[in-house]
C-alpha positions in Angstrom: -16.2 -99.5 -46.8 -18.2 -97.9 -44.3 -20.8 -98.2 -45.8 -23.2 -100.9 -43.7 -22.3 -101.7 -40.5 -23.8 -104.7 -38.9 -24.8 -105.1 -34.9 -26.2 -108.5 -33.0 -25.8 -110.3 -30.2 -23.5 -113.5 -30.1 -24.1 -116.9 -28.9 -22.0 -116.0 -25.4 -24.6 -112.1 -25.3 -21.8 -110.0 -26.2 -23.0 -106.8 -28.8 -20.8 -107.2 -32.3 -20.7 -104.9 -34.8 -18.3 -105.8 -38.6 -18.8 -104.8 -42.3 -20.0 -108.5 -42.7 -23.6 -110.7 -41.4 -23.1 -112.8 -38.9 -22.9 -116.0 -40.5 -25.0 -118.2 -37.9 -28.5 -115.9 -37.1 -30.9 -116.9 -35.0 -34.3 -115.6 -35.0 -33.7 -114.6 -30.4 -30.0 -112.6 -32.6 -32.5 -109.7 -34.7 -29.6 -108.1 -37.2 -29.7 -104.7 -37.4 -27.3 -101.8 -39.1 -26.0 -98.8 -37.2 -25.2 -95.8 -39.4 -21.6 -93.4 -38.5 -19.4 -95.8 -37.4 -16.0 -95.7 -39.1 -13.8 -99.0 -40.1 -12.2 -99.1 -37.5 -15.0 -100.0 -35.0 -16.2 -102.7 -37.6 -13.7 -104.1 -37.8 -13.9 -108.4 -38.5 -10.6 -108.6 -36.1 -9.2 -110.3 -38.5 -5.0 -108.6 -39.4 -3.2 -109.6 -42.9 -0.8 -111.1 -40.9 -3.9 -113.5 -40.0 -4.2 -114.8 -43.2 -0.4 -115.3 -44.7 0.2 -118.9 -45.6 -2.1 -121.7 -47.3 -5.7 -122.6 -46.2 -7.5 -125.1 -48.3 -11.4 -126.3 -49.1 -12.5 -129.4 -50.4 -14.9 -129.2 -53.2 -16.1 -131.8 -55.6 -13.6 -134.1 -53.4 -10.9 -132.3 -54.3 -8.6 -129.7 -52.8 -8.3 -126.3 -53.3 -5.6 -123.9 -51.9 -5.4 -120.3 -51.3 -1.9 -118.5 -50.2 -1.9 -115.7 -49.0 1.8 -113.7 -49.9 2.6 -110.2 -48.7 1.7 -108.9 -51.3 0.0 -111.6 -53.9 -1.8 -114.7 -53.5 -2.6 -117.4 -55.3 -6.0 -120.3 -56.0 -4.6 -123.8 -56.7 -6.8 -126.7 -57.4 -6.0 -129.7 -57.7 -5.7 -131.4 -60.4 -3.9 -135.0 -59.3 -2.6 -136.8 -56.5 0.9 -134.7 -56.4 0.1 -132.0 -59.5 -1.7 -128.4 -58.7 -3.5 -126.1 -61.3 -3.7 -122.4 -60.6 -6.6 -120.8 -61.5 -6.9 -117.1 -59.9 -3.7 -114.7 -58.7 -3.5 -111.6 -58.3 -3.0 -108.9 -55.1 -4.9 -109.1 -52.1 -5.9 -106.1 -50.3 -7.1 -106.3 -46.2 -10.3 -103.3 -45.1 -12.3 -103.1 -42.5 -13.1 -107.3 -42.7 -13.5 -107.2 -46.0 -11.0 -108.9 -48.8 -10.8 -107.7 -51.9 -8.5 -110.0 -54.4 -6.9 -108.2 -57.9 -7.3 -110.9 -60.4 -3.0 -110.3 -62.3 -4.7 -113.9 -64.7 -7.7 -116.2 -63.5 -9.3 -119.8 -65.1 -12.5 -117.8 -66.5 -11.4 -114.8 -68.9 -14.3 -112.4 -68.5 -13.0 -112.0 -64.7 -8.9 -111.8 -65.8 -7.9 -107.8 -64.0 -10.8 -107.6 -62.2 -11.8 -107.4 -58.9 -14.1 -109.4 -55.7 -14.5 -108.6 -52.5 -15.3 -110.7 -49.8 -17.0 -110.3 -46.4 -14.5 -112.4 -44.0 -14.2 -113.8 -40.9 -12.1 -116.5 -38.7 -13.7 -118.6 -35.9 -10.4 -120.3 -35.4 -6.5 -120.0 -35.6 -7.3 -122.7 -38.4 -10.7 -121.6 -39.8 -11.3 -119.2 -42.2 -15.1 -118.6 -43.6 -15.3 -116.0 -47.0 -18.5 -114.8 -48.3 -18.6 -113.5 -51.6 -20.2 -110.0 -51.5 -22.5 -109.9 -54.9 -23.4 -114.1 -54.8 -23.2 -114.8 -51.4 -21.5 -118.0 -51.8 -20.1 -119.3 -49.3 -16.5 -120.4 -49.1 -15.1 -122.5 -45.6 -11.5 -123.3 -45.4 -9.0 -124.5 -43.2 -5.3 -124.4 -42.7 -2.2 -126.1 -43.7 0.9 -125.5 -42.0 3.5 -126.9 -43.9 3.8 -125.5 -47.7 6.7 -127.5 -49.7 7.3 -126.5 -53.3 5.2 -125.6 -55.9 2.4 -124.2 -53.1 1.4 -128.3 -52.5 -0.3 -128.5 -48.6 0.2 -130.6 -46.2 -2.2 -130.7 -43.8 -0.8 -131.4 -40.6 -3.2 -133.5 -39.1 -1.5 -136.6 -40.4 1.1 -136.0 -37.8 -1.9 -136.0 -35.4 -3.3 -139.5 -36.4 0.3 -141.3 -35.6 -0.1 -143.7 -32.8 -2.6 -146.6 -31.7 -6.7 -146.4 -31.2 -8.6 -148.1 -30.1 -11.8 -149.3 -31.7 -14.9 -148.7 -29.9 -18.1 -150.8 -29.2 -15.6 -154.1 -29.8 -14.4 -153.4 -33.1 -11.2 -153.5 -35.2 -8.4 -151.5 -33.7 -5.8 -149.3 -36.2 -2.4 -148.2 -35.3 -0.9 -145.3 -37.7 2.7 -145.3 -38.2 5.0 -143.2 -41.0 4.2 -144.9 -43.6 2.0 -148.5 -42.8 -0.7 -149.0 -40.6 -2.0 -152.3 -38.9 -5.5 -152.8 -38.1 -6.1 -155.6 -35.4 -8.7 -157.5 -34.1 -10.7 -161.0 -33.6 -9.7 -163.6 -36.3 -10.0 -166.9 -36.7 -6.1 -169.1 -36.2 -5.4 -172.7 -35.7 -3.5 -174.2 -33.0 -3.0 -178.0 -33.6 -6.1 -179.2 -34.9 -8.2 -176.8 -33.0 -9.2 -173.2 -34.9 -10.4 -170.7 -31.9 -10.9 -166.5 -32.2 -7.5 -164.6 -31.5 -6.2 -160.9 -31.0 -4.5 -160.4 -33.6 -3.2 -158.7 -36.9 -5.6 -158.7 -39.6 -4.3 -156.2 -42.0 -1.8 -154.2 -43.0 -0.6 -151.6 -45.7 0.2 -148.4 -47.3 -2.1 -144.8 -46.1 -2.3 -141.4 -46.4 -3.9 -138.8 -45.6 -5.5 -136.1 -48.1 -8.3 -134.2 -45.6 -11.1 -134.8 -44.8 -10.3 -138.8 -46.4 -8.0 -141.2 -44.9 -6.9 -143.9 -47.9 -6.0 -147.4 -47.3 -4.1 -149.7 -49.4 -4.4 -153.2 -48.2 -0.6 -154.8 -48.3 -1.2 -157.8 -46.5 -4.3 -159.8 -44.9 -4.8 -162.5 -42.6 -8.0 -162.7 -42.4 -8.3 -165.1 -46.0 -6.4 -167.9 -44.6 -8.5 -169.6 -42.1 -12.3 -168.3 -43.4 -12.2 -168.9 -46.9 -12.2 -165.7 -48.4 -11.2 -164.2 -51.3 -7.4 -161.7 -49.7 -8.3 -158.1 -49.7 -4.5 -157.3 -50.5 -4.4 -155.3 -53.8 -7.9 -153.2 -52.0 -7.8 -149.4 -51.4 -10.3 -147.9 -48.4 -10.9 -144.6 -48.5 -11.9 -143.2 -45.2 -14.4 -140.2 -44.4 -13.5 -138.3 -41.3 -16.6 -137.7 -39.5 -15.1 -135.8 -36.4 -11.5 -135.9 -35.3 -10.7 -134.6 -31.8 -7.4 -134.9 -29.8 -8.2 -138.4 -28.2 -11.0 -139.7 -30.8 -11.8 -140.7 -34.3 -15.5 -141.0 -35.9 -15.3 -142.2 -39.9 -16.8 -143.7 -41.9 -16.1 -146.3 -44.7 -17.3 -144.6 -47.9 -17.6 -148.1 -49.9 -20.0 -149.7 -47.6 -21.5 -146.6 -45.3 -20.2 -147.8 -42.3 -19.1 -146.2 -38.8 -16.0 -146.5 -37.2 -15.2 -144.8 -34.1 -11.5 -144.9 -32.8 -9.8 -143.8 -29.1 -6.9 -142.4 -28.9 -4.6 -144.9 -26.1 -0.7 -145.4 -25.6 -0.4 -149.2 -26.7 
């Protein structure tokens, strides 16, 4: 494990030593190797306790979960909305920034009873990067904060979505409750014999979030009545979360490719 030690200066000007190469290398921050350093000096700053729990990655629009238990691990790809398969399982250990997986079972039978090593780095509390030592393939995982039975991972993102989000630039606003949503914006409304524009509810429906996607199903449509267009009831929208902070949300409609921007309010 003490073979090659990498040395570089990070963006904050701090000299780093590790057994894994830097994830981002700049010309002004050359990487060199240092001999004679043990694993203590080259630790990636990640402990076994840091890895425990459920981590997920989105691949080909499906979620894959990597669960680290105290003495074992499982890697499960999503097979349906509520079903999960088992691609691999076995034992794991962490030594000097290198994660070693011992496969007791694997979908690829050639890997059964074999070992595989990864350079590991936690960029923050909820982010984990694994780089396969042989193939140099990179895996970007995010932390799931809750686990239900059968290792089904539930993201805390849905909890953070609750509340009222005002549309930026005059766009529609949206409100998320536990299982339903409401889109509010300008629509035509009839009063006596006059038709005018008013800010009212346009659509309602059910929603769910499977990071990084938001799914919305329209169950109530108030727009089609006066605008002489086909009702949206029954349609399912899919939004890709482009950026999410505590107070801002940017999504892209998968079908129309349109960007929508929202700001969290107390309304």
